[in-house]
C-alpha positions in Angstrom: 199.7 143.7 74.6 202.3 142.2 72.3 200.8 143.9 69.2 200.8 147.2 71.0 204.4 146.8 72.0 205.3 145.9 68.4 203.5 149.1 67.2 205.4 151.2 69.6 208.7 149.7 68.5 207.8 150.3 64.8 206.8 153.9 65.6 210.2 154.5 67.2 212.0 152.9 64.3 210.2 155.1 61.7 210.0 158.3 63.7 213.3 158.6 65.6 215.7 160.8 63.6 219.1 159.6 62.5 222.0 161.7 61.4 222.4 161.5 57.6 224.2 163.2 54.8 221.5 164.6 52.6 222.0 165.3 48.9 219.3 167.8 48.0 219.0 168.3 44.3 216.5 171.0 43.4 213.2 169.4 42.4 214.6 165.8 42.5 214.2 163.2 45.2 216.7 163.6 48.0 219.5 161.0 48.5 220.7 159.9 51.9 224.1 158.6 52.9 225.4 157.4 56.2 227.2 160.1 58.3 230.6 158.7 57.5 233.4 160.2 55.4 232.9 160.5 51.7 234.6 161.9 48.6 233.4 164.2 45.9 235.0 163.5 42.5 235.0 165.5 39.2 237.0 166.2 36.2 238.5 169.8 36.3 236.9 171.8 33.5 240.1 173.4 32.3 242.9 170.9 33.2 240.7 167.9 32.2 242.2 165.9 35.0 240.4 164.1 37.9 240.1 166.0 41.2 238.6 164.8 44.4 238.1 166.0 48.0 237.7 163.9 51.1 235.2 165.1 53.7 234.6 163.9 57.3 231.3 164.6 59.2 231.8 166.3 62.5 228.6 167.0 64.4 226.5 169.0 61.9 229.4 170.1 59.7 231.8 168.8 57.1 235.5 168.9 57.5 237.4 169.0 54.2 240.4 166.9 55.2 242.2 166.2 51.8 242.2 167.6 48.3 243.7 165.5 45.5 244.6 166.7 42.0 247.1 166.1 39.3 247.8 169.5 37.9 247.9 173.0 39.3 245.3 175.5 38.0 242.4 177.6 39.1 241.0 176.7 42.5 244.0 174.6 43.6 244.7 175.0 47.3 247.9 176.6 48.2 247.7 177.1 51.9 248.1 174.0 54.1 249.8 173.4 57.5 251.4 170.3 56.0 253.5 170.0 52.9 251.8 168.5 49.8 252.7 165.0 49.0 252.6 162.9 45.8 250.5 159.7 46.1 251.3 156.4 44.4 248.6 157.1 41.7 250.2 160.4 40.8 247.9 162.8 42.7 249.2 165.8 44.6 247.6 165.5 48.1 247.0 168.5 50.3 246.0 167.9 53.9 243.5 170.5 55.0 241.1 171.2 57.9 238.4 173.4 56.4 235.0 173.4 58.0 231.7 173.8 56.0 228.1 173.7 57.1 226.9 172.9 53.6 228.5 172.0 50.3 227.1 173.4 47.1 227.9 172.0 43.6 226.5 171.8 40.1 226.2 168.4 38.6 227.5 167.8 35.0 228.1 164.9 32.8 231.0 166.9 31.3 232.9 166.8 34.6 231.4 163.5 35.7 230.4 164.6 39.2 230.2 161.7 41.6 230.2 160.8 45.3 232.2 157.9 46.6 231.5 156.4 50.0 232.7 153.0 51.3 234.0 152.1 47.7 230.5 152.7 46.3 230.2 155.3 43.5 227.1 157.4 43.3 227.1 158.9 39.8 225.3 162.2 40.3 225.8 163.0 36.6 223.7 160.0 35.7 221.0 160.6 38.3 220.4 164.3 37.6 220.0 166.5 34.6 223.1 168.5 33.6 223.7 171.7 35.6 221.4 170.6 38.4 222.3 172.5 41.6 223.0 170.2 44.6 223.3 171.0 48.2 224.9 168.5 50.5 224.2 168.9 54.2 223.9 167.0 57.5 220.4 166.6 59.0 218.6 164.4 61.4 216.1 162.4 59.3 213.5 159.9 60.2 213.3 156.6 58.4 209.8 157.5 57.3 211.1 160.7 55.6 213.9 158.7 54.0 211.5 156.1 52.6 209.3 158.9 51.2 212.3 160.6 49.6 212.3 163.9 51.5 
């Protein structure tokens, strides 16, 4: 009876889906993050300055809440309900509220693509070959699938 109960509990642990941020990189093993806020960092290809965006998870979507950059150039946001501000570390910070179901990006060591969550850096440019296409999405994933890597 005790062994049967333990097996049922283990089955629930391994088979009950949990909401996760999934980093799906073409033919590579998927990465899983907790469904908390995170940042995407890179070096702008023309301006050669760091740029990062802050995302929150809301249900099955991502909300782009902030965009930080040091110089104005291609792709810089220009429409925000709140005025831009200058941070202590010299970034221009735009507050946004843009919703995305998925985020697509290409990883490159030239722009040092990385994810930051809870002060932990995930250096995508070291994990994947240059120019690997990455899709970031929210999914309900079982622990078993996480352990098997997708």
